[in-house]
C-alpha atoms as one frame of an Amber mdcrd trajectory, in Angstrom:
protein
 -84.598  -5.971  55.520 -81.897  -4.277  57.517 -78.750  -6.303  58.157 -78.335
  -7.625  61.769 -75.507  -5.714  63.630 -73.886  -7.446  66.436 -71.092  -6.271
  68.707 -68.104  -8.532  69.806 -64.848  -7.788  71.568 -61.441  -9.391  70.674
 -57.971  -8.490  72.142 -59.565  -5.596  73.953 -60.784  -4.086  70.423 -64.711
  -3.669  70.169 -66.017  -4.290  66.667 -69.524  -4.043  65.172 -70.155  -6.917
  62.860 -72.708  -7.981  60.276 -72.858 -10.993  57.794 -71.943 -14.521  58.130
 -68.413 -15.707  58.277 -66.909 -15.734  54.929 -66.039 -19.003  53.084 -62.674
 -19.946  51.809 -61.008 -17.561  49.538 -63.480 -14.473  50.725 -61.685 -12.542
  53.544 -63.868 -10.345  55.568 -63.893  -6.634  55.091 -62.508  -4.703  58.087
 -63.618  -1.195  58.396 -61.050   1.252  60.125 -62.618   4.832  60.887 -61.443
   8.347  60.901 -60.213  10.174  63.751 -63.439  12.101  64.525 -65.745   8.735
  64.183 -66.080   5.299  65.395 -67.523   1.823  64.511 -70.668   3.389  63.525
 -69.042   5.555  60.759 -69.248   2.653  58.371 -72.963   1.664  59.287 -73.880
   2.148  55.441 -71.326  -0.610  54.824 -72.337  -2.955  57.421 -75.771  -2.502
  56.266 -75.141  -2.639  52.525 -72.204  -4.823  52.015 -72.704  -7.618  54.718
 -74.838  -9.920  52.172 -71.723 -10.519  50.220 -69.319 -11.158  52.983 -68.702
 -10.400  56.850 -67.941  -6.845  57.698 -66.134  -6.004  60.930 -65.975  -2.251
  61.984 -63.458  -1.460  64.652 -63.422   1.065  67.200 -59.819   2.559  67.272
 -58.066   1.936  70.789 -59.239   4.258  73.243 -62.634   4.769  71.210 -65.913
   3.290  72.549 -65.138  -0.135  74.201 -61.885  -0.605  72.898 -58.812  -0.518
  75.445 -56.496   2.343  75.053 -52.838   1.994  74.081 -50.096   3.395  76.413
 -47.687   4.247  73.566 -49.525   4.764  70.571 -47.836   4.716  67.109 -48.967
   3.374  63.639 -46.808   0.196  64.383 -48.772  -0.336  67.848 -52.102   0.188
  66.112 -51.262  -2.333  63.537 -50.232  -4.713  66.474 -53.548  -4.317  68.188
 -55.422  -4.972  64.902 -53.412  -8.029  64.265 -54.091  -9.430  67.816 -57.653
  -8.808  67.406 -57.554 -10.653  63.996 -55.738 -13.458  65.481 -58.129 -13.748
  68.505 -61.063 -14.029  65.888 -59.086 -16.673  63.840 -58.691 -14.542  60.792
 -55.641 -14.863  58.701 -56.481 -12.587  55.777 -58.605  -9.511  55.348 -59.685
  -6.647  52.833 -59.229  -3.553  54.833 -61.396  -0.346  54.053 -59.731   2.658
  55.839 -61.118   6.066  55.974 -58.544   9.072  56.741 -56.380   7.874  59.548
 -58.019   4.429  59.163 -56.583   4.694  55.567 -53.242   5.406  56.904 -53.227
   2.312  59.199 -54.567   0.200  56.272 -51.500   1.391  54.292 -49.420   0.559
  57.536 -50.946  -3.062  57.500 -50.333  -3.553  53.966 -46.508  -2.582  54.423
 -45.912  -4.476  57.628 -48.118  -7.496  57.211 -48.574  -7.808  53.305 -49.397
 -11.528  53.865 -52.533 -10.766  55.705 -53.817  -8.151  53.242 -55.785  -9.264
  50.127 -56.809  -5.684  49.128 -57.244  -2.073  50.455 -60.048   0.331  50.101
 -58.464   3.772  50.883 -61.122   6.301  51.321 -60.214  10.141  51.918 -56.868
   9.477  53.001 -53.186  10.309  51.967 -49.771   8.555  51.944 -48.286  10.891
  54.273 -49.337  13.710  56.856 -48.650  17.302  55.747 -45.941  18.923  54.204
 -42.285  17.888  54.288 -41.330  20.195  57.481 -42.812  20.545  60.987 -44.337
  23.981  60.362 -47.538  22.458  59.014 -47.745  19.738  61.682 -47.592  22.253
  64.377 -50.163  24.627  63.257 -52.516  21.730  62.689 -52.261  20.317  66.003
 -52.421  23.865  67.543 -55.638  24.694  65.790 -57.131  21.321  66.902 -55.891
  21.155  70.682 -56.282  24.786  71.329 -60.246  24.685  71.746 -59.882  21.407
  74.098 -57.256  23.452  75.904 -59.999  26.349  76.480 -62.283  23.918  77.832
 -64.601  23.286  74.747 -66.405  20.133  75.058 -65.966  17.253  72.436 -69.887
  17.683  71.778 -69.190  21.225  71.036 -66.064  20.769  69.035 -68.020  17.985
  66.869 -70.980  20.170  66.198 -68.562  22.820  64.586 -65.995  20.400  62.816
 -68.450  17.655  61.346 -70.471  20.041  58.984 -67.232  21.797  58.104 -65.717
  18.701  56.531 -68.796  17.165  54.916 -70.103  17.903  51.334 -72.813  20.513
  50.523 -75.267  17.611  49.787 -74.639  15.591  53.028 -78.136  14.651  54.341
 -79.176  16.001  57.892 -79.060  12.439  59.211 -75.566  11.618  58.146 -74.433
  14.963  59.776 -76.515  14.187  63.100 -74.972  10.568  63.287 -71.436  11.928
  62.480 -71.542  14.633  65.029 -72.992  12.018  67.703 -70.092   9.800  66.908
 -67.522  12.568  67.519 -69.212  13.816  70.646 -68.749  10.490  72.415 -64.864
  10.161  71.788 -62.915  10.563  75.084 -60.828  13.671  75.048 -57.621  11.903
  76.043 -58.054   9.309  73.138 -58.692  12.292  70.678 -55.651  14.030  71.804
 -53.450  10.737  71.613 -54.877   9.854  68.079 -54.089  13.449  66.893 -50.465
  13.450  68.043 -50.165  10.011  66.253 -51.721  11.129  62.969 -49.283  13.841
  62.452 -46.476  11.222  62.360 -47.568   9.370  59.544 -45.226   9.219  56.361
 -45.149   6.366  53.829 -44.745   8.827  50.884 -41.669   7.127  49.876 -43.005
   3.661  50.341 -45.982   3.190  48.147 -44.255   0.716  46.030 -44.137  -1.670
  48.955 -47.977  -1.559  48.912 -48.250  -4.620  46.149 -52.030  -5.785  46.864
 -55.025  -4.635  44.626 -56.177  -1.159  45.882 -59.268   0.815  45.415 -59.097
   4.680  46.231 -62.103   6.563  46.726 -62.086  10.607  47.228 -64.668  13.085
  47.807 -64.712  15.994  45.471 -65.393  18.362  48.253 -62.620  17.150  50.497
 -60.283  19.633  51.362 -58.379  17.305  53.857 -57.574  14.502  51.329 -57.998
  16.181  48.113 -58.971  14.239  45.209 -55.912  15.446  43.183 -53.681  13.961
  45.921 -55.369  10.810  46.015 -55.224  10.413  42.185 -51.505  10.714  42.307
 -51.387   8.487  45.049 -53.007   5.636  42.789 -50.581   6.374  40.251 -47.951
   5.192  42.366 -49.643   2.245  43.837 -48.875  -1.079  41.902 -52.470  -2.148
  41.329 -55.118   0.595  41.971 -58.282   2.024  40.798 -59.574   5.522  41.538
 -63.040   6.860  42.121 -64.350  10.448  42.857 -67.558  10.855  44.674 -68.910
  14.030  43.270 -71.459  14.848  46.174 -69.059  13.850  48.966 -66.746  15.539
  51.443 -64.120  14.048  53.895 -66.724  11.495  55.165 -67.249   9.816  51.890
 -68.341   6.252  52.904 -71.342   7.743  55.291 -72.116  10.732  53.338 -72.674
   8.878  50.138 -73.207   5.108  51.452 -74.875   3.944  48.269 -72.352   5.231
  45.841 -69.472   3.884  47.945 -70.888   0.710  48.313 -71.515   0.227  44.495
 -67.571   1.235  44.411 -66.508  -1.069  46.945 -68.875  -3.904  46.162 -67.464
  -4.049  42.505 -63.805  -4.215  43.929 -64.577  -6.990  46.119 -66.183  -8.934
  43.417 -63.076  -8.400  41.278 -60.892  -9.573  44.157 -63.137 -12.697  44.529
 -62.883 -13.473  40.999 -59.161 -13.261  41.177 -58.819 -15.349  44.165 -60.849
 -18.150  42.404 -58.836 -18.274  39.356 -55.697 -18.585  41.177
């Protein structure tokens, strides 16, 4: 029987929610989507993991029902997430973040370690781009130029989404991902792009001390598996998994396989908590 998916808003952040509130020692799983997604990007996890614990999938500020942030940064994104968790009475969480969502997850673990029981880092990296500004500038130019020419978000999504997904992605997954990106307000998309390129926690990986589960797509050129494997080696406690069939949208492309990996990680966390 499909899980019941509810909507709620807390501190101006809109969430999709599934599962009952978790009991003591079982923090909820909070899912943070990528730049081209929204709360629905974690629908396989909302549907497939909510029998184990409560799952909340946010809409990034400026996306869907979530209020925008005037001055966006990784610090302000963390502040907004903490405010939402406070409003919901949630002290500690496990975060699953994909792409920029994984960057926010890392930032949360560094800024608010007491709130983070574990991280699931999906198709993400410890820092954006290279060590100088050339890659950043060309990245932004390539993504903003179509919008400057008047290309709609729907047309941009129709081209961009299939290009980042693996060759075995199902038509339904592609269609749903395109629909999610098509609904992003152009102003919010531009703002998040400008924020994305500022991320750099390359030298701070040692500050992430909670257990981590890293998941890479074998066909992902944006967050290559080799980079994520090296990232896992630098984290204090981390496992690394490759999903052979997937591209950048790993958790939605290969929902069942990712759920098995995430589910095992959550069970291990629960066992560690119960033995403390």
